[in-house]
N, C-alpha and C positions, 0 to 999 in steps of 0.2 A: 399400697393400693391407690389407684388413681381416684381423684375426686369425681363423683358422678355428675353428669351434666344435667341441666334443667329438663331437657327432653327425656332423659332416662328416668328421672324422678317422676315426671309427669305421667309416663307410661306405667310406672309402678303404682302410682296413686289410682290411675284409671282401672288397672287390673284388680286392685284391692276393692274398689267400688263395685266392679263386676262380680266379685265373690260375695259381697254382702248384700247388694241390691236385690238379687233374685229371692233371697230368704225374706227380706223385708216385704217384697211383693206378695209372697205366699202368706205371710202373717197378716198383711193388710186385707187381702182377699178373704181370709178366714174370719177376721173381725167383722168385716162388712157384710158377709153372707151368712154367718152363723146365727140362727134364731135363738132367742132367749129360752132357756129351759131350766127346770128344777130337778134335783135329784140325779140319779145315775143315768147317763146317756151314752150307751155304747152302740154305735151304728157303723155302717160301712162308709165308703167314700161318698160324700155328698155330690149330687149332680149340680154343676155350676151353670151349664147351658147346653141345650140340645143342638146337635149338629144336623142330624137327619133322623127324625122320629116317626116317619110315616110307615116304617116296616115293623112287623111284629117282633117282640123280643125273641132271641138275643141279637137280632140283626140291626136294630136301631143303634145309632151312634150318639154318644154324649161326651162332653168334656167334664170330667170329674176332678175333684181336688187332688186325687192320686195322680192323674195325668199332669195337672199343673205343677204339682210338687216335684214330679219326676223331671220335667223340663227345667225347672228352676235349679234342681240339683246338678243336672248336666251342664248348665251354664256356669254354675259356681265351680264345678270340677274343672271345666275347660279353662276358666280364668285362673284357677290355682296352678294348673299345669303350665300355662303361659307365664305366670309369675315366677315359678320355680326355674323355668328355662330361659328367663329373660337375662340377656347379657352373659351367656355362657362363654367360658374361656377354655383354651386347651388344657390349662392347669387350673384346678379349682381354687378360687381365691375367696369365695363368699360362702356363708353358711347355707344359703339357699341352693347353691350348686352342689355342695356336699350332701344336702338333703335329697336333691334330685338324683344324684349318682347313687346314693344309698338305696333309694326306692327302686331304681332300675336294676341294680345288682341283686337285690333281694327277690324281685319278681323273676328275673332271669334264672336265678338259682332254684326258685320254687318250681318253675316250669321244667327246668332241666332235670331236677330230682324226681318230679312227678310224672313227666311225660317222655323224657328222653331227648337226646340231641336233635332228632328229626323234627320235633315240634318246637324248636327254639324260637321260631317266629311267633309263637302264641303268647309270648310274654305281655305285649300290649293289651291283647284281648282279655287275658286273665286279670291283669291290673285294672282294667276298666270294669270288669265284673265286681271285683272286690270293692273298688272305690264307690261305684254306683250303689251297690247293695248296702255297704256300711253307712255312707252318708245319708241314704234314704231312711234307714232305720234311726239314725241319730236325729232326724228332724223332729221326732217326738219330744226331744228335750226342749224344743222351742214351742211346744204345744200344738204342733202341726200334725196332720194325718200322715203317718209314714207310708210311702208307696208300697213298701214290702208287706204291708197289712192288706193289700188288695190282690186277690188271686189273679185278676186279669193282668196286672203288671208282671208279677213273678211268673205267671204262666207263659207270657210272651218271651221272657228270658229262657225258660225251659224249652220252648219250641225252637228257639234259635239254636240252642245247644244241641237239641235232637237232630236238627238239619245237618249240623256239622258232624255229629256221630254217624248219621246215615251216609253222608258224603264220603267219609274216610273208610267206612265199611265197604263202599262200592268202588273204591280205588282199584281193586283187582277185578272189576267187572260185575255187572248185575247178577250173572249166574253164580259167581262165587259168593255173593251176598245172600242169594236165596238158598244156596247150599248150606250156609251156616245155620239155618233154622233146623236142619235135619241132624245136627250134631249134638251130643255124641251118637244118638240113635234117632232114626226117623220117627219113632213112637212119641218123642218129646217135641215134635214140631208145633202142635197147638200151644204147649206151655211156653216154648221159645217165642212164639208170636205174641202171646199175652205179655211176656216179660219185656219184649221190645216196646210195645205200646205203653206199658206201665212206667217206663223210664222217665219220660218228661212229666208224667202225672205225679209220680212220687217225689221228684225234685221240686216241683212247684208247691205241692201240699206240705212238704217238710219245711221249706223256708217260710211260706205264708203262715202255716199253723203255729210255728214257734214264735214268730214275731207278734202275731195277733193275740195269742194266748198271754204273752207278757203284758201287752197293752190292756187286755181285759182284766187280768189279775191286779195290775197296778191301780186301775180305775176303781175296782171293787174295794180294794184295801183302803184307798184314799177316802172313798165314800163311807166305809165302815168306821174309819178313825174319826171322821167328822161327826158321825152320829154318836160314837162313844164319848168323844170330847164334850159334846153337848150334854150328855147324860151326867158326866162326872163334874164338869166345871160350869154347867148351866146355872147353878145357884149363885154364882159369884155376882156381885153387884155391877150394874151398868154394862159398859162395853166389854168388860173382862169375861162375862158369861157368853159372849158371842164369838170370842176368839177360839179357833180350833187348835188348841195347844198340842194335841196328839198328832196333828198333821205336820208338825215341824220335825224334820229329821228322818223319820221312818220312811215316808214316801221317797225321800232323796236317796236313801240306801237301796230301796227297791229299784229306783231308776238306774242306779249304777249297774245293777245286775241285768235287768230286763232291757233297758234302752242302750246301754253302752256295751257291756260284756256280751250279752246274748246276741245283740244286733251284729256286732263285729264277728262273733263266733259263727253265726249263720252265714255271713258273707264269705268267710273262709271255707266253711263246709261246702257251700254251693260251688265255689271255685274249685275245690279239691274234687268234688264229684264230677264236675265238668271235665277236668283234666283226666280223671280216671276212666270215664266212659268213652271219651274220644280216643285216648291212646290205647286202651285195652281192646277197643273194637276194631282197630286198624291192624290188618294182617301184614305187619312189616316184612317178615321173612318172605312171604308169598309175593308181596309187592316187589321186593328186591330181585327175586328170581325172575319174575315177569319182565322187569326192567332190564335185567341182564340178557335175557333171551331176545328182547327187542333190539338191544344194542348189538348182539351178535348177528342177528338177521340183517341189520343195517350195514354192518361191516362186511358181511358176506355179499350183499348186493353191490356195495362199493367195489369190492374185489372183482366181482363178476363184470361190472361195467368197465373197470380198468383193464381186465383181461381182454374183453371184446374190443376195446379201443386199440390196444396194442396189436391184436390180431388183424384188425382192419388196416392199421398203419403198415404192417408187414406185407400184407397182400396188396 
């Protein structure tokens, strides 16, 4: 392996700083803007600054810590991707390139198995969903407010997926899309319409509810252990009576489940639901038939033009 140049190492260092700095910015903002409080404090995303608050809710615009943390995660993920793909070779020679190729292969296989070969180009989109959701949930390990605990953030992702679902359902024409509401029988049209609207709502609330509930449970258990520790060990002399002994270990175990396992699991579930809804809503067979008919019509027109041209040349 060739020795890395100073410029190459400098770029690596810059990318590592870009990965870490956004998280430090989020932590700094939280420390500087969080008011002192006692006891249990479970709230939504705090408003950092208003953008336009002259309209009545919900039309007013604010920048919340969920918005800030989302942008910081996106910057960190972008820097991570640039770091993994920095200095790529035709043949993998570094561990980072092996890691990058492994991620690409797994994402492509996931999309191929879940959506089919037609949607092979969706691998970057699905990888972005998983990375953004997982890293957003993992921010709670740093004491930050996870954006996945904000319904506005997750709702935006669900609306984006719903637009893609509707787009692929309309690939065979708007009339074919409207006709799908009457299947299998016209009597079920109202139910099919409700089901269509409920798709993004259920996706958003499932993801948001699971992550938020984990945060609330972990906070309540930590507060309860602090009170129980005070009752049991409060009689110890001096500083020993103020140490929350029961908070050592147990909250960390809960964090492994709620923050790491559950957060990554919800990211995977959201991605799988996105793939399922988009691919299952796309009438591939009908689309291929329409595509073949268009191709046949174009070939027929070309033949007709060619025949007319030959006839005109003969005459």
